[in-house]
N, C-alpha and C positions, 0 to 999 in steps of 0.2 A: 781520080774521080773526074767525070766529064763536067765541065763548067757550063751547065745549062740551068737556067733559073727555075724552070717548071718541071723538069724531069730528072731530078736527082735520084739515082738508084740507092736504095736502102741496103747497101752491101754490108754495113756494120750496124744493123738495126739496134742491137743491144749495147753498143759501146760508142760513146760520143767523144771520149777522151782517151788517148793512148799515151801514157807517160812511161818512159823507159828509165829505170833508176840507174844512176851512175854514168858519168860521161865516158868511162872506160868501156862500157858495154856497147854503146851505140852513140852516133853523133846526134840523132834525133831525140830530143827530150820530150817534145809534145807534138802530136799530130791529131788535130781536132777537126774532123770534116763536117760536123753538124748533120750527119745522116738522120739522126734522131735527137731531139732535145736541143738545148742551148748550151751544153757544156757547163763551164763554171762562170759564164758571163752573168754579171750582176747588174741589175738596173740601178742607174744613178740619175733618176728623174725621167729617163726615157723608158719606153716599153720594149722589152726583149721577148721574141717569140721565134718558134721554129716554123718556117714556111717552105713547104715542098723541099725539105732537106737543106735549107739554108738558114742562116741566122738573120732575122729581120729585126732591125732596130729603128724605132719610130720616136721622134721627139719634136718638141716645139717650145722654144723659150731658152733663156740663158741657163747654161750649165745643165742641160738635159742630155745626159749621155749614158754610158755603160762601161764596165771595165771587166778585165779578166786577169787572173794571176797565172796564166798559162797552165791551167789544169792543176794548180796548187804548187808547182815547182818553184814559183817565184813569190810565194806568199811569205808573210813575215816569219812564219815558222819553218819555211823551207831553207835549203842550203844554197840555192842558185844565186841569191843576192851576194853572198860572201864567197862565191867561187871566183877566183882570179880571172881576169879577161883572157889571158893566154893568147891563143891564135885568133880569138874573137868568137862572135856568135851572130846568128842571123834569125830575125823574127819576120814572119810573113802573115798576111791575111789577104784574101781576095775580096774585091768589091765590085758589084755590078753598077756600072756608070752609064747613064743614058743622057746625052746632051739635049735630046729632043724633049725630054720630060721634066728636066730640072727647072725650077723657078728661080727668079732673082732672090738671093738671100738664102736659098736652101744649100745645104752642104754639111760637112762635118770636119772636125779636127781629130786626127788619130795619132797618139803618141806611144812610143816605147821609151821607158826611162832606164838609165843605168844607175847602179848602186855604188856605194863606197865599199870596197872589199873589206875594210877594217871592221865595220860594224853593221853593214847592210842598210844604212840609211841612204836617203835620196841624194843622187849626184847631179843629174841633169836630164831634162826631157828633150826628145827629138821628134818633131811634130810634122805630119803631113797636113796641109790645108787643101781641102777639096770643096769647091763651091761654084755656084752660079753667079754670074756678074750682070750688071745692069745692061750691058750690050748683048746679052743672050748667050754668052759662052760658058762652058764648063771647064774650069781651070784646076790644075794641080800645082802646088808649090810647097815649100816647107820652111820651118824655122825652129826656134827653141822655146817659143812662148805661144800660149793660146789666149784668145780673148773671149772664148765661149760663145762666139757668134761668127757668122761668115764675114770675115774682114777682107773686103775687096782690095784694100791697099796691100795687104800681105800677099794675096793671090797674085797681084800684078808686079809688086816691087821687090819682094824678098829675093835673095840670091842674085842681085843685080838685074832683076827682071827676067831671070831664067825660069820661066814657068812652062808647063805643058798644057796644050789645049786638047781636050778629049773631043774628037769629032765623030767617032763611031761608037755606037752602043755595044756593050759587051762586058766581059769579065776582065779585070785588071788586077795585078798583084801589087800590093803596097808592101815594100820590103825595106827593113832596117838592117843594114850590115855594119856591125860594130867591130873595130879593129884598132890596133896601135899604128899611127902613121910614122913616117921616117924620122920625125922629131921626138918620138916617144910619147906623144899625146893621144888621147882618145879621139878617134874620128868615126863618124857615122855617115855612110852613104844612104841617102833616101832614094831608093830606086823604084821606078814605076815600070812594071814588066807587062808584056802582052801574054796571050795564052800559050805561046810557044817558048816562054821564058826569056825572050829577048828584051834587053833594056831599051825602053822608049825615052826615058828621061832620068837624070840623076842630079842630085845636089849634095855636096859634101859639107857637113857641119862639124866644126872642130874648135876647141878653145885651148890655147896653149897652156892654160893653167890646170887642165885636166890630165894629169900624168897618168899614163896607161897603167902603171904599176899600182895605182890607187883605186882602179876601177874594178868593180865586181860585175855580176851578171844582171840580167833584166829584172825589173821590179814588177812591171805590169804592161799590159797593152790596154789603152784607155781611149775610148771615144769621149773626149772631154765635153763635147756637145754634139747633138744631131738636130738639124732643122730639116724636117721632111722625113722620108722613109727610105731606107737603103737595105739591100741584101748583102750579106757577107758570107764567106765560106773558107774552108781549108786554112784554119789558123795553125801555125807551127812555130816552134822554137828549136833551134839546132845549134849545138856547139861545133865549132870548126876543129877538126882533128887531122885532116889530110889536106894537102895543098896541090891542086892542079897547077901545071906550069904553062898550059896553052889552052885556047878555046876548043881545040880539037879534042882535048881530053874531057871536055864537058858535053860534047855532042853525041848523037846516036846512042843515047842511054849509057854512055861511058861514065857519066856523073855518078851512077850507082856504085861504081867501084870505090869512090871516095866517101860514100856514106851520105851523100846529099839527098835531099828530098826531091829535087827537080833540077833541070838544066840551069834555070835562073839563079839558084843558090850557088851552084858551082861556078858560074861566070862571075857572080858578085864576089865570091871569095878570091878568084883569080885577080880581079880588078883591085880589090883591097890590098892584096899582097904586092901588086905592082906599085901602088901608091906608097906603100910602106917601105919599098925598096927591098923586099924579101925575095 
């Protein structure tokens, strides 16, 4: 799909969620483009609507957000939560970010959480922080906790001050890449991608106490709060089943041969494997 805010083609007008049963049949578990409707996104104090083929989420106040169980595959009755981490999984959603229009204090927190493979209960959250600062910047950072408001300290100080400043309006992909690191612990790369799938910024979150063998699949994708109004598109969840060994194997549409949804997912998997020593 072309990432334009106002001219989204309704190529799948009658189908807003594509869920492919069984990781053995395909790597992509969910591909939800929002050509029509809002998929399985549920209001959690914010307002959810379809606007020109995108997911529009509007909120104001503490804990005003929305959530998705990835089309149902990560629901409490689904099997994704108790599916072993294996070679990992990748969750994505696109967000339209405009530094010229964001106001101080506006923004959102977006998390994807891992489960415990033994019983499907909650393991840990991994959270993007996106927000406007007092000096007029639009920043992206990440951590494992949300405050349900735009926390400027987290935007500036998390990950040793390794934040990304958005200077150009456009579509950006917020990507969570889950994998086992070289120490056998769960690691998650929070990757910000451009429209070409190139990584603009990354921060890796890991806790030595989270043994990868105890980790299951994704629980949800959750906007824990939204202050302002933002457009989202192209939500996906993908199990990693094939391993590229070089960036060249991810370029020029070669990523399709590995079953990835786009070039950015392929590169993220390559980087995760390099970090894990695989």
